[in-house]
C-alpha positions as CSV (number, residue, x, y, z in Angstrom):
1,M,5.1,7.2,21.2
2,T,5.5,7.6,24.9
3,L,9.1,8.4,25.9
4,A,10.7,6.9,29.0
5,R,11.9,9.2,31.7
6,P,14.9,11.2,30.4
7,P,18.3,10.6,32.0
8,L,18.4,14.3,33.1
9,D,15.6,16.7,33.6
10,L,16.4,20.4,33.9
11,G,12.9,21.7,33.4
12,R,12.5,22.8,37.0
13,Y,15.2,25.5,36.8
14,Q,14.0,29.1,36.2
15,D,17.2,31.0,35.3
16,Y,21.0,31.1,35.4
17,D,21.2,32.0,39.2
18,D,18.7,29.2,40.0
19,I,20.6,26.5,38.1
20,T,24.1,27.5,39.1
21,R,23.1,27.7,42.8
22,N,21.1,24.4,43.0
23,F,22.6,22.0,40.4
24,R,24.9,19.3,41.8
25,W,26.6,16.5,40.0
26,A,25.3,13.0,40.8
27,I,27.5,10.6,38.8
28,P,26.8,7.0,39.7
29,E,29.7,4.7,40.7
30,R,28.8,2.2,38.0
31,Y,28.4,3.7,34.5
32,N,28.7,2.3,31.0
33,I,28.1,4.4,27.8
34,A,26.5,1.5,26.0
35,A,24.2,0.7,28.9
36,E,23.1,4.3,29.1
37,T,22.3,4.6,25.4
38,V,21.4,1.6,23.3
39,D,20.6,-0.8,26.2
40,R,18.4,1.8,27.9
41,W,16.3,2.8,24.9
42,A,16.1,-0.6,23.2
43,A,14.5,-1.8,26.3
44,A,12.1,1.2,26.7
45,T,11.2,2.0,23.1
46,P,12.8,-0.6,20.7
47,E,10.8,0.6,17.7
48,A,11.9,4.3,18.1
49,V,14.2,5.5,15.4
50,A,17.8,5.9,16.5
51,L,19.4,6.8,13.2
52,H,18.6,8.1,9.7
53,Y,21.4,7.6,7.3
54,E,21.8,8.9,3.7
55,D,24.9,8.0,1.8
56,G,26.7,10.1,-0.8
57,R,24.5,8.7,-3.6
58,G,21.2,9.5,-1.8
59,A,20.4,5.9,-0.6
60,R,18.6,6.0,2.7
61,T,18.7,3.7,5.8
62,T,16.8,3.8,9.1
63,L,17.8,2.0,12.2
64,T,15.7,1.6,15.3
65,F,17.0,1.3,18.9
66,G,16.1,-2.4,18.9
67,A,18.0,-3.0,15.6
68,L,20.9,-0.9,16.9
69,R,21.2,-3.0,20.0
70,A,21.1,-6.3,18.0
71,E,23.8,-5.1,15.6
72,T,25.9,-3.8,18.6
73,N,25.6,-7.1,20.4
74,R,26.6,-9.0,17.3
75,L,29.7,-6.9,16.8
76,A,30.6,-7.1,20.5
77,N,30.4,-10.9,20.3
78,G,32.4,-10.9,17.0
79,L,35.1,-8.7,18.5
80,A,35.3,-10.9,21.6
81,A,35.7,-14.0,19.4
82,L,38.7,-12.2,17.8
83,G,40.2,-11.9,21.2
84,V,39.4,-8.2,21.9
85,S,38.9,-7.9,25.7
86,R,38.6,-5.3,28.5
87,G,41.1,-2.5,28.2
88,D,42.1,-3.2,24.6
89,R,42.2,-0.3,22.2
90,V,40.1,-0.5,19.1
91,A,40.6,2.3,16.5
92,L,38.0,3.5,14.0
93,V,38.6,5.3,10.7
94,L,35.2,5.9,9.2
95,P,33.1,8.8,7.9
96,Q,29.5,9.3,9.2
97,R,27.6,6.1,8.9
98,A,25.7,3.6,11.1
99,E,28.8,1.4,11.7
100,V,30.5,4.3,13.6
101,G,27.9,4.2,16.3
102,V,27.6,0.4,16.4
103,A,31.4,0.1,16.8
104,H,31.6,2.6,19.6
105,L,28.8,0.9,21.5
106,A,30.2,-2.6,21.0
107,I,33.6,-1.5,22.2
108,Y,32.1,0.0,25.4
109,K,30.0,-3.1,26.0
110,L,33.3,-5.1,26.1
111,G,34.9,-2.7,28.5
112,A,37.5,-1.9,25.8
113,I,38.7,1.5,24.7
114,A,37.5,3.3,21.5
115,V,40.1,5.3,19.5
116,P,38.1,7.4,16.9
117,L,40.4,8.8,14.2
118,S,39.6,11.2,11.4
119,F,39.3,9.8,7.9
120,L,41.3,12.8,6.8
121,Y,44.5,11.6,8.6
122,G,47.3,10.5,6.3
123,P,49.5,7.4,6.7
124,T,52.2,9.1,8.8
125,T,49.6,10.3,11.5
126,L,47.8,7.0,11.5
127,E,51.0,5.1,12.0
128,Y,52.0,7.2,14.9
129,I,48.7,7.1,16.7
130,L,48.0,3.4,16.1
131,N,51.5,2.5,17.5
132,D,51.1,5.1,20.3
133,C,47.9,3.5,21.7
134,R,48.9,0.0,20.5
135,A,45.5,-0.6,18.9
136,V,44.8,-4.4,18.5
137,A,42.0,-3.9,15.9
138,L,41.1,-1.2,13.4
139,V,37.6,-0.7,11.9
140,L,38.4,0.9,8.6
141,G,36.3,2.3,5.7
142,A,37.2,0.4,2.5
143,D,37.9,3.7,0.8
144,F,40.8,4.3,3.1
145,V,42.7,1.0,2.7
146,D,45.5,2.9,0.8
147,R,46.3,4.8,4.1
148,I,47.0,1.6,5.9
149,E,48.6,-0.7,3.3
150,P,51.9,1.3,3.3
151,I,52.3,1.2,7.1
152,R,50.7,-2.2,7.9
153,A,54.0,-4.0,8.4
154,R,55.1,-1.3,10.9
155,L,52.0,-1.8,13.2
156,P,53.2,-4.8,15.3
157,H,50.2,-4.6,17.8
158,L,47.5,-4.4,15.2
159,R,46.1,-8.0,14.9
160,H,42.8,-7.4,13.1
161,L,41.7,-5.1,10.2
162,I,37.9,-4.9,9.8
163,L,36.7,-3.4,6.6
164,V,33.4,-1.5,6.1
165,G,31.8,-0.8,2.8
166,G,33.8,-2.8,0.4
167,P,36.3,-5.6,-0.2
168,G,40.0,-5.5,0.7
169,P,42.6,-7.0,3.0
170,G,41.5,-8.2,6.4
171,L,38.0,-9.2,7.6
172,A,34.7,-7.9,6.2
173,W,32.4,-6.1,8.7
174,V,29.6,-8.4,7.7
175,E,31.8,-11.4,8.5
176,V,32.7,-10.2,12.0
177,V,29.1,-9.2,12.8
178,G,27.8,-12.5,11.4
179,R,29.8,-14.5,13.9
180,G,28.0,-13.0,16.9
181,S,24.7,-13.5,18.6
182,S,22.2,-10.7,18.9
183,E,22.4,-11.0,22.7
184,A,25.4,-9.8,24.7
185,A,26.0,-8.7,28.2
186,T,27.3,-5.2,28.9
187,A,30.5,-5.0,31.0
188,E,30.2,-3.8,34.5
189,T,32.3,-0.7,34.4
190,R,33.0,2.0,36.9
191,A,32.3,5.6,35.9
192,E,36.0,6.2,36.2
193,D,37.0,3.3,33.9
194,P,38.6,4.4,30.6
195,A,36.3,4.4,27.6
196,M,37.9,6.4,24.8
197,I,41.1,8.1,23.6
198,L,40.6,11.3,21.6
199,Y,43.8,12.4,19.9
200,T,44.5,16.1,19.7
201,S,45.3,17.7,16.3
202,G,49.0,18.0,17.3
203,T,49.3,21.8,17.2
204,T,52.3,21.5,19.5
205,G,54.4,18.4,18.7
206,A,53.0,14.9,18.0
207,P,49.3,14.2,18.7
208,K,48.5,13.4,22.3
209,G,45.9,10.8,23.3
210,V,43.3,12.4,25.6
211,L,42.0,9.5,27.8
212,H,38.4,9.8,29.0
213,A,36.3,7.7,31.3
214,H,32.7,6.4,30.8
215,R,31.6,9.3,33.0
216,I,32.3,11.7,30.2
217,L,28.8,11.0,28.7
218,A,27.1,11.7,32.1
219,G,29.0,15.0,32.2
220,Y,27.9,16.0,28.7
221,L,24.2,15.4,29.3
222,L,23.9,18.6,31.4
223,T,25.4,20.9,28.9
224,F,23.9,19.1,25.9
225,S,20.5,19.9,27.5
226,L,21.5,23.5,28.1
227,F,23.0,24.4,24.7
228,F,20.0,22.8,23.0
229,N,17.6,24.7,25.2
230,I,16.5,21.9,27.5
231,R,13.3,20.5,26.0
232,F,13.4,18.0,23.2
233,G,9.9,17.2,21.8
234,E,8.8,13.9,20.1
235,R,9.8,15.2,16.7
236,A,13.3,16.2,17.8
237,L,16.0,15.2,15.3
238,F,19.7,16.0,15.8
239,W,22.3,16.5,13.1
240,T,25.8,17.8,12.6
241,P,28.1,17.8,9.6
242,S,31.1,17.5,11.9
243,D,33.2,14.3,11.8
244,W,32.1,11.7,14.3
245,A,35.7,11.1,15.2
246,W,35.8,14.6,16.7
247,V,34.2,15.7,20.0
248,G,31.8,18.0,17.9
249,G,30.3,15.0,16.2
250,L,30.6,12.2,18.7
251,L,30.0,13.9,22.1
252,D,28.1,17.0,21.1
253,V,25.5,15.1,19.1
254,L,25.7,11.3,18.6
255,L,26.1,9.8,22.1
256,P,24.1,12.4,24.1
257,A,21.2,12.3,21.6
258,W,21.1,8.5,22.0
259,A,21.3,8.9,25.8
260,F,18.1,10.9,25.6
261,G,16.5,8.4,23.2
262,R,16.4,10.8,20.3
263,P,17.3,10.1,16.7
264,V,20.3,11.4,14.8
265,L,20.7,12.1,11.1
266,A,24.0,11.0,9.4
267,S,25.1,11.9,5.9
268,G,27.9,10.4,3.9
269,A,28.0,13.3,1.5
270,R,30.7,16.0,1.6
271,F,29.4,19.2,3.3
272,D,27.9,21.7,0.9
273,P,25.8,24.6,2.1
274,E,23.0,24.3,-0.5
275,R,22.7,20.5,0.0
276,A,22.9,20.9,3.8
277,F,19.9,23.2,3.8
278,A,18.0,20.7,1.6
279,L,18.9,17.8,3.9
280,V,17.9,19.7,7.0
281,A,14.5,20.6,5.5
282,D,13.9,17.1,3.9
283,Y,14.4,15.2,7.2
284,G,13.0,17.9,9.5
285,V,16.1,18.5,11.6
286,T,15.3,20.5,14.7
287,H,18.6,20.6,16.6
288,A,22.0,21.0,15.0
289,F,25.6,21.4,16.1
290,L,27.4,23.6,13.6
291,A,31.0,24.6,13.9
292,P,31.5,28.4,13.2
293,T,33.1,27.6,9.8
294,A,30.0,25.6,8.7
295,L,27.8,28.4,10.0
296,K,29.7,31.0,8.0
297,M,29.4,28.8,4.9
298,L,25.6,28.5,5.4
299,A,25.3,32.2,5.8
300,Q,26.5,32.7,2.2
301,V,23.3,31.0,1.0
302,R,20.8,33.7,-0.1
303,T,17.2,33.7,1.2
304,P,17.4,30.3,2.9
305,R,14.0,30.8,4.6
306,E,12.3,31.4,1.2
307,R,13.9,28.4,-0.5
308,F,14.0,25.7,2.2
309,A,11.2,25.0,4.7
310,T,13.5,24.2,7.7
311,R,12.3,23.3,11.1
312,L,15.5,24.3,13.0
313,E,14.8,25.3,16.5
314,V,18.2,25.5,18.1
315,I,21.8,25.6,16.7
316,A,24.7,24.9,19.1
317,S,28.2,26.0,18.1
318,G,31.7,25.6,19.5
319,G,35.3,25.2,18.5
320,E,35.8,28.9,17.6
321,S,34.0,32.2,18.5
322,V,30.8,32.8,16.7
323,A,30.8,36.3,15.2
324,A,27.9,38.5,16.3
325,E,26.9,39.0,12.7
326,V,26.6,35.3,12.1
327,L,24.5,34.9,15.2
328,R,22.1,37.6,14.1
329,W,21.9,36.0,10.6
330,A,20.9,32.6,12.1
331,E,18.2,34.1,14.3
332,E,16.8,36.4,11.6
333,E,17.1,34.2,8.5
334,L,16.5,30.8,10.1
335,G,14.4,31.7,13.1
336,A,16.6,29.4,15.2
337,A,18.2,30.2,18.6
338,V,22.0,30.0,18.6
339,N,23.9,28.9,21.7
340,E,27.7,29.2,21.6
341,F,29.8,27.2,24.1
342,Y,33.5,26.8,24.9
343,G,35.7,24.0,26.1
344,L,38.6,21.7,25.4
345,T,39.0,18.1,24.4
346,E,40.6,17.6,27.8
347,V,37.6,19.2,29.7
348,N,34.6,20.5,27.8
349,H,31.6,22.8,27.9
350,L,33.1,25.2,30.5
351,I,31.4,28.4,29.3
352,G,28.4,28.9,27.1
353,N,24.8,29.8,26.6
354,C,21.3,28.6,27.0
355,S,18.9,31.2,25.7
356,A,16.1,29.4,27.5
357,L,17.6,30.3,30.9
358,W,19.8,33.4,30.3
359,P,20.2,36.0,27.6
360,V,22.7,35.5,24.8
361,R,24.9,38.5,24.3
362,P,26.4,38.8,20.7
363,G,30.1,38.7,20.6
364,L,30.5,36.9,24.0
365,M,30.8,33.2,24.4
366,G,28.6,33.0,27.5
367,R,28.8,32.4,31.2
368,P,30.3,29.4,33.2
369,Y,28.0,26.4,33.0
370,P,26.6,25.0,36.3
371,G,28.8,22.4,37.9
372,R,32.0,24.2,36.8
373,E,34.3,26.5,38.6
374,V,36.0,28.7,36.1
375,A,38.5,31.6,36.7
376,L,40.9,33.9,35.0
377,V,44.5,34.2,36.1
378,D,47.5,36.3,35.0
379,D,51.0,35.0,34.0
380,A,51.8,34.7,37.7
381,G,48.7,32.5,38.3
382,Q,46.9,35.2,40.3
383,P,43.2,35.8,39.8
384,V,42.1,38.9,37.9
385,G,39.0,41.0,37.9
386,P,36.5,42.1,35.3
387,G,37.9,43.7,32.1
388,V,41.4,42.1,32.4
389,E,42.6,39.8,29.7
390,A,43.9,36.6,31.3
391,Q,44.0,32.8,30.9
392,I,41.0,30.6,31.5
393,I,41.4,27.9,34.1
394,V,39.0,25.3,35.6
395,R,39.0,23.4,38.9
396,R,39.5,19.7,38.8
397,G,36.4,17.5,39.4
398,D,34.4,18.1,36.3
399,P,33.1,14.7,35.0
400,T,34.0,15.8,31.4
401,G,37.6,16.1,32.6
402,F,40.2,13.7,31.1
403,L,42.0,11.0,33.0
404,G,45.2,12.2,31.5
405,Y,47.2,12.1,28.3
406,W,47.7,8.5,27.2
407,E,51.0,7.3,28.8
408,K,52.3,10.8,29.1
409,P,52.2,11.7,32.8
410,E,54.6,14.6,32.5
411,K,52.5,16.2,29.8
412,T,49.5,15.7,32.0
413,R,51.1,17.4,34.9
414,E,52.1,20.4,32.8
415,M,48.4,21.1,32.2
416,F,47.7,21.8,35.9
417,L,48.3,24.7,38.2
418,G,47.6,23.0,41.6
419,E,43.9,22.0,41.5
420,W,43.3,24.0,38.4
421,L,43.6,22.9,34.7
422,K,45.1,25.5,32.5
423,T,43.3,25.9,29.2
424,G,45.9,28.0,27.4
425,D,43.1,30.2,26.2
426,M,42.7,33.9,26.9
427,A,39.5,35.7,27.7
428,V,38.0,38.8,29.4
429,R,35.1,38.7,31.8
430,D,32.6,41.5,32.2
431,D,30.7,42.6,35.3
432,L,27.8,40.3,34.5
433,G,30.1,37.2,34.3
434,Y,30.1,36.8,30.5
435,Y,33.3,35.9,28.9
436,R,34.8,37.2,25.6
437,F,37.2,34.8,23.9
438,M,40.5,36.5,23.0
439,G,42.5,33.6,21.4
440,R,45.1,31.1,22.4
441,N,47.9,32.4,24.6
442,D,50.4,31.3,22.0
443,D,48.2,33.0,19.3
444,L,48.5,36.5,20.8
445,I,50.1,39.0,18.5
446,K,52.7,41.0,20.2
447,S,53.2,44.2,18.2
448,G,55.1,47.3,19.4
449,G,54.6,46.4,23.0
450,Y,50.8,45.7,22.7
451,R,49.2,42.3,23.1
452,I,46.5,41.8,20.5
453,G,44.0,38.9,20.6
454,P,43.2,37.8,17.0
455,A,39.6,36.7,17.9
456,E,38.3,40.2,18.5
457,V,39.9,41.5,15.3
458,E,38.3,38.6,13.4
459,E,34.9,39.4,14.9
460,A,35.2,43.0,13.8
461,L,36.0,41.9,10.3
462,L,33.1,39.5,10.2
463,A,30.7,42.3,11.2
464,L,31.3,43.7,7.6
465,P,28.8,42.2,5.1
466,E,31.6,42.1,2.5
467,V,33.6,39.6,4.6
468,A,32.6,35.9,4.6
469,E,35.6,34.5,6.5
470,A,38.7,35.9,8.2
471,A,41.8,34.8,9.9
472,V,44.1,37.1,11.8
473,I,47.8,36.2,12.2
474,P,51.1,38.0,13.1
475,S,53.3,39.0,10.2
476,P,57.0,39.5,11.1
477,D,58.0,43.2,11.2
478,P,61.6,44.5,11.8
479,V,60.3,47.5,13.8
480,R,57.3,46.3,15.7
481,G,58.3,42.7,16.0
482,A,55.0,41.8,14.3
483,V,52.1,43.5,12.7
484,V,48.5,42.4,12.5
485,K,47.7,40.7,9.2
486,A,44.2,39.7,8.1
487,L,43.5,37.0,5.5
488,V,40.0,37.7,4.2
489,R,37.6,35.6,2.0
490,L,35.1,38.0,0.6
491,A,31.4,37.3,0.3
492,A,29.9,36.2,-3.1
493,D,29.9,38.9,-5.8
494,V,32.2,41.2,-3.8
495,E,35.4,42.2,-5.6
496,A,38.7,42.9,-4.0
497,S,40.1,46.4,-4.3
498,D,42.4,48.9,-2.6
499,D,39.4,50.9,-1.6
500,L,37.8,48.0,0.1
501,R,41.0,47.2,1.9
502,A,41.1,50.7,3.2
503,R,37.5,50.6,4.4
504,I,38.1,47.3,6.2
505,Q,41.1,48.8,7.9
506,D,39.2,52.0,8.9
507,H,36.3,49.9,10.3
508,V,38.6,48.0,12.6
509,R,40.6,51.0,13.6
510,R,37.5,52.9,14.6
511,G,35.7,50.0,16.2
512,L,38.6,48.5,18.2
513,A,41.8,50.6,18.5
514,A,44.4,52.2,16.3
515,Y,47.0,49.6,17.3
516,K,44.7,46.6,16.5
517,Y,43.8,47.3,12.9
518,P,45.3,45.0,10.3
519,R,48.1,46.8,8.6
520,Q,48.2,44.1,6.0
521,I,45.1,42.5,4.3
522,E,45.4,39.6,1.9
523,F,42.3,38.5,0.0
524,V,42.1,34.7,-0.4
525,Q,39.7,32.3,-2.1
526,S,39.8,29.6,0.7
527,F,41.4,28.6,4.0
528,P,43.3,25.5,5.0
529,L,41.3,23.6,7.6
530,T,42.2,21.3,10.5
531,T,40.7,17.9,10.8
532,T,38.1,19.3,13.1
533,G,36.9,21.9,10.5
534,K,38.6,25.0,12.0
535,I,40.7,27.4,10.0
536,D,44.3,26.1,10.4
537,R,45.8,29.2,11.9
538,K,49.0,27.4,12.9
539,L,49.7,26.6,9.3
540,L,48.9,30.1,8.2
541,R,51.3,31.5,10.8
542,Q,54.0,29.1,9.7
543,Q,53.5,30.0,6.1
544,E,53.7,33.7,6.9
545,A,56.9,33.3,9.0
546,E,58.5,31.3,6.2
547,R,57.3,33.7,3.4
548,K,58.3,37.0,5.1
549,P,62.1,36.4,5.2
550,S,62.1,35.3,1.6
551,L,60.3,38.5,0.6
552,E,62.8,40.6,2.6
553,R,65.7,38.8,0.8
554,R,64.1,39.5,-2.5
555,H,63.1,43.1,-2.0
556,G,65.6,44.3,0.6
557,P,64.8,46.1,3.8
């Protein structure tokens, strides 16, 4: 198969200095995500595979770019027949499956706005979001009807319910698609026109809708190329276990891979490390996005190289810091390069790695990606030099930058410091321009006058082979205000003991500083996770704050 010219070619750059000095954004005035993915490659290589899908029972489906365009056009026509038009919001509650991609592309073709929502959301969150964005239609997996039925009467703007994968109230997917022709025009949209609303997880108050323009995909193509090491051969196959309602699934894999005309693997099965290795080996996955939590779970599988003939070449990871020990495991046990990156839903891929162009340094999340202007500022908004912990900010103008929070102009303004967007994340920059993530500024543990970033303590814990996962939180203390507490999930076959607790504490004390070691260690079997697959540290902090007063009342001072 001869591939058409890629939408972005970075092969001419030699190293970090070369690309940061010479790269310039060139976002066209007219841009539509559907035109740059399915339309482009269905015209160039209609028989090329766009998607491999395996459901939870093992049944397999393959979709070419030509078939993807036909299905997308039918759905676009079907939605138009229902009255969906430019600017309307259409929500999706679906796990990984072909209909997710088809729905997104059909919505973009109409010039409407996609609102992907996690299938883990309960009725209360769904009710709030669907009313907040005033969605006129909802594409819903039949397994999740029970989430909508209790709130359906309280969704006055929702006119159409389209069910995927089974019977129920509303319209069947096949019925809506069956109404439409396989030919449809793609709306003429500007790069600045809204395309999607990505709701935050609501760590502070109700979820906020992060409104993005069609240009977001153009902005992601650069860093997608970099964190997957630039060159994608004809056998390249992309996969992620991350929910396609989240940036990690939708924008770190699905849409950019299709923009490059490369296939994606989707699985309807629940993530399991053993099964994930088998899936990757069976299909020949070469490029994967794995959140650190998934990487940690995979690292617990013994001798993966001996048991699974994987073809993994590059693993990209983001959402949390990748522990140095996990990075070494991936390179040594899987033979795959690992490129970590950092960003926000509001503006993404600010800092990261591309081992093809610059060295990856374990424990550091990388250097600012080209096309971005990143800085660190103190509490007064003043720039700081190397070695000083401060907040990460990024200058306006990045094409991955959001248009604003949906109908929340005051919240949008609060994110900015003049021409700079505040991330709320703390980091330290070294003399070579590499950044070390220190944690959220509201996650910092203030103990006895010290400010302690939980991320570096967690990294120290994960360097121990006995530790599989760790979360570091403050525990209220009447003398110090708070002390460092570590919740630790041990590796397989490791037993908790007072001796192990002491060795863990001593390891951190000697490796970091005496004031940073966890004075309290609690061994746990599992962690609560957010909808994006991260350890829910906010919930852990809340539980500790609620639990500690009760313990003091029970046991006295």
